[in-house]
Structure formats: structure tokens, C-alpha cells
N, C-alpha and C positions, 0 to 999 in steps of 0.2 A: 414127798420131799423131806429130806432130813433137816433138822433144826440144830444149829450149834451156836455157841457164844464164844466170843474172843475179844481181846482188846487190840487196838491197831493204831498205827500212824497213817493219816490220810496223805497219800503221795500226790494224787492228781484227780481232778474232776473234769468230766466232759458232759456237754449237754446231750440229752436224748429226748427227742420229741419236744413237746411244748412245755412240759412241767417236770420231767424226770432228769436224772443224772446217772452217768456211769461213774462210779467211784473206785479208784485204784487204791488198795490198802496193803500195807505191810503189817501182818498180824503176828502176834506173839507165838501162837501154836500152829497155825495153818500155813504160814508163809504168805506169799503174795496172792491176793484175791482181787478179782474184779466183780463188782456187785452193782445192782441197780437200786437207786434210792427213788422210789416212786413219789411223785408229787412234791419233791423237795424244793422245787423252785417256786411253788405257790407261796403267797404271803401267809397262808394259813397253816403251812407245814409245821409239824411239831418239832422237827429236828433239823431243819434246813441249815441253820447257822452252825450246827455242830460238825457237819460234814464238809468243812472247808480245809484246804491244803494245810498241812503241817500240824493239825490238831491231833491230840491223843484222845481216842474215843473208846467206849465200851459198847459192843454191838451184839445184837441177836440177828442171825441170818438164816435164810432158807437156802438149801443147796438147789441150784438150778442146773439145767443141761449145759448151758454155755456161760451164763452169768448168774451169780447168786443174787438173792433179793434181801435187802436190809429191812427188817421189820421193826427193830428198835435201835435207838442210838442215844447213848448217854455221854455227855462230855466229861472227860477226866481232866484235861487241861487244854485250854484254847491257846496254844502257842502261836498260832497264826495271827491272832489279834494284834500282837505287838509288831509283827513283821510286815503286815500289809502296808503300813504307812512309812516304812523305813526301807529305802532302796537297798542299802548295804546288807541288812538282815534278810530282806526278801530274796535277793539274788543268790546269796549264800545258801539259804534254805532250799531254794529251787534246785540248785545244783546238787545238794544232798539228796533230795527226793528223787531226782532223775537218776542219780547214781544208784540208789537203792533199788529202783525199778529195773535198771539195766543189769544189775548184778544178780537179780533173781530171775534167771531166764525161764525156769520152769514154774508155772503156777502151782500152788499148793505143795511146795517143797519147803518144809519148815526150816528156818534159819534164825534161831533164838539169838545168837550172837549179833547178827546183823540188825535184828529188830531192836535190841537193847542199845546198840551203837547208834542207830538212827534216832531213837527216842532221846538218848542222852545229848546228841548233837543239837536237836531241836530245842531241848531245854536250855542248853548252854547259850545258844544264840538268842533265845527269847529273854533270858535273864541278863544278857550283856556281860557275862563273866569274862569274856575275852573278845578280841576283835573278830568279827564274823569271818573274814578271810582266813584267819588262823584256825578257827574252829573247823571251817570247811576243809583245809588242807590236812588237819589232824584226822578228820573223818575219812577223807579219801585214802590216806595212808593205811589207816586201820581197817577200812573196808577191803582194801586190796589184800591185806594180811588175812582177813577172814576168807576171802576168795582164793587164797593160795598163791598170789603173785605180788607180794610186797617187794619193793626194790631192795636189793642188797645194799646195805650202807656201812656195815662194819667188817665186811670181807669181800673178796673178789667174787662177783657173780658167776664167773666161769670156773676158776680153779679152787675157790674157797679160801685163798690166802687171807689171813686176818690182817687188818691194818687200815690206816686212813688213806685210801686210794683217792687220787685226784682226778680220775677220769670217770665219766658216767655214760653208759650206753643203754638206751631203753630196749634195744633189740636183744642185748645180752642179759638184761635183767637188773641193771643197777650199776653200782661202782665196779670198776675193773682195774686190775693191776697193770703195770707197764707192759708185762709180757703177754697179757691177754687182750689188750686194748684194741678193739676193732677200729677200722678206718671210719672217720666221721664221728667219733665219740666226742662228747662235750667235755669241757674242762672247767667245771664249776668251782667257785671259791670254797674253801674249807668251811667257812661260816655258814654257807647255804646247806651243805651236807650235814653240819652239826645241828642246824635248825630242823631239818627233816628228821634226824634221829630223835631230837627232843620232842617233836610233835608225835612221832610214832610211840615213843616211850612215856608220854604224859608229863614231860618236864616243862610245866607251864611257866615257872619263873624265868627259865632260859628263853622260851618262846615269846613271852610278853615283852621281854627286854630287847628283842631283836629289832634292828633298824629296818625301815621300809624297803630299801634296795635289796637287802638280803632276803626279806620275805618274798618279794616279787621274783627273785632268782629261784628260790626254792619252789615257789608256786609253779613256775614254768616247768621245772623238772617233774613235779608231781603230776601235773596235767598231761605232759607228754607221755609219761609212763602209763598212766591210767588209760588214755585214749589209744595207745598202741595195743594194749591188751583187750580193750573193748572193740577194737577194729574199726571204730568210727567215732567221731567227735560227739561230745555232749553239747546240745543246743544252748543250755543255760550257762555253761562255764565261761564263755567269753563275755557275758554280761556282768560278771562279778567285778566290782570296782576295786582294783588293787592299788590305787594311788594313795 
């Protein structure tokens, strides 16, 4: 079996047998990897606490037939430690981890941009730099951009006409002009669309100053657009506290 080393964000863990775990990882160079951590649930495990969700870890792994095997694990940053006792941070981080897993459909397909984006989002939530739901929505918008289906916000998604259009259609791909507006399009406030643009572009002073109702309106559009393209809902997204 081949041996390789990579650093990763832990996305998810599952019990395997009495003492082992299957760990889903988003790695810097290898992409999404599922690996077995043997004996990790024993109290004597050398690296059990490092392989917890949301943590940044440095790993040595053996390539396996279906699942790789983790032989060494060094903690880089335990982002999960601050999140496990904070509902708002935990649910936002859970939605980020689930989105990262869903957007990497093929295992072992490298996506450095998504890895760096996911790692940055975990760092921001752990540090409390911005409200966790704002970090989540910024992540979702940017992750969709990496995947190739960010919503059109500054032009019509159908004809490309530049401007501040006031209709939004997830089926069409974002904002639409009056001439291209499909039946059933939403009519969000201009402030919600401006907030989405700020989150996508990294304008945090604008985002941090936004009021709660505008944040919730923008979040609804972001979630609808993401789940339309994923073709099924995220289990963790409804758990995020938007109040």
C-alpha cells in the first residue's frame, strides 16, 4: 500500500466497530478522502481528540482498497474545541462541513480552492470574527462560485444585462431582468441582494452592519439557490439559528 502525507479539515466522523472510526476529510492535495482511524475511540488512543469535526490536522495515511488508513495524526488547530459548546458556531460549522462534502462528489479529486475556503471559514467561526450565520452564507456563496454556479447578482442570469435587477429566480440562476423574469420569481429587497454581493465579494464592514431581517432574507435566497443545484436539501442547514 502507498503511503502519503496531507493536511486536512475533518468534515465528519462515524463509528466503526467497537473502537474505530471512519473519518471524512477534505485534504489540501488529495481532495475528499474517507479513512479509518483504528482504535481512535479507546481512551489510550494517541490521536483520538485530534480527529474531531472541524479540526485542522496533519496526517500520514496508507492507501487502501476502499478506505485509507490513518497511521499518524498531528493537530494543527483544534477549531472544533470552541464550537462544540456553542450552538450557533456548531450548527454553522456543521452546514459548512456538509456543504464541502456534498460539493466534492468524486473522492480524490483535488480542490485546493475549496479546501482553503473551508479552512478559512472554520478559522473565522472559531475566532468569532463575524456572526457565524454571516460566515456560513459567505462560505456558501463562494463555494458555489468555486463549483461554477454562483448566483448572478450584478447582471441578468438569462440575458446578461448589467444592472440592479429586483427579481430573483433560482431556476434561472439568480437575478433576472423584467424581460427575462420567469413566473414564480421572488422579489427580494435591494438590501438583501446587496448583502449577498457583499458576502460574495468580502465586504465585511457592509455585511457586519446589516440588520437581522435583511440577513435572514439573504440567507433564504442563498439556501434556496444552493439546494436547487445540489438537488436535495442539506440536513444541517435548517438547524442554523438565524434569529
